[in-house]
N, C-alpha and C positions, 0 to 999 in steps of 0.2 A: 105407301105416302099419296106414289103419282103412280100409283097404278093404271093403267085402261089409255095412255096417252102413248099416243104414236112418234110426233117429230117435236121438238121446242126450238124458238126461235131465241138470241137475245138481242135487249134492245136497250140504249143505253137511254136514262132515265135524267138525266141530266141533274141529282142531287150527290152530292161531295163526299155523302159516308156510302153511298151503295149505289156505282153509278151505271149499274147493270142493274138488267133482271129476265128474267128466264116469262117467257109466255110457252103454256104448255099448249098440246093439243090432241086431240080434241078437248076444249075448255070445260071438260066439266066441274073447277070448282074455279068458279070465278075468283077473286081476290086473290086466290094465293099464290102469287105470283113470287118468287123469294129475289130475295137483292143481291149483289154478290159487286164486293170489294173490284175485280177483277176479268176480265173477257176471258180469261183460259180457266178462271174455277166455275165460268156461268157456265161455258161451255165443256166441261170435264162433268157438274151436272144432269145435264141434256143429255152427255152419253150413259149413265148411270140408270138414268131415269125410264128410257124406250127400249125397244126392243131392239138387238143390233139388225142391220142393212140383210136383205139376203144378196150377193154371189148376182152382178150382170151377166156370167155367162157362166154357164154347165161344166165341173172340175173335167167335164171330158176335154175340154180344146187343154188338156194341162198334163197334157201324154205328148209325149215324144212319137216325130213321126213312123211311125211303121210297130206302135205297142196298141193290144187288143183291149 
């Protein structure tokens, strides 16, 4: 449905029914900005619709001193 999106952000719309909407980037489908009743629902949608972020550090640093 929202394939190709790399990130998203939540914006407040002011609407009483669905006060939050998600803006996905890149905006391949303008006008398809789903609305949500809560910020939590909107953030969950972004997590489901975008690829997981890569770890900031290599897992090499997750070892105890002296381990190879």
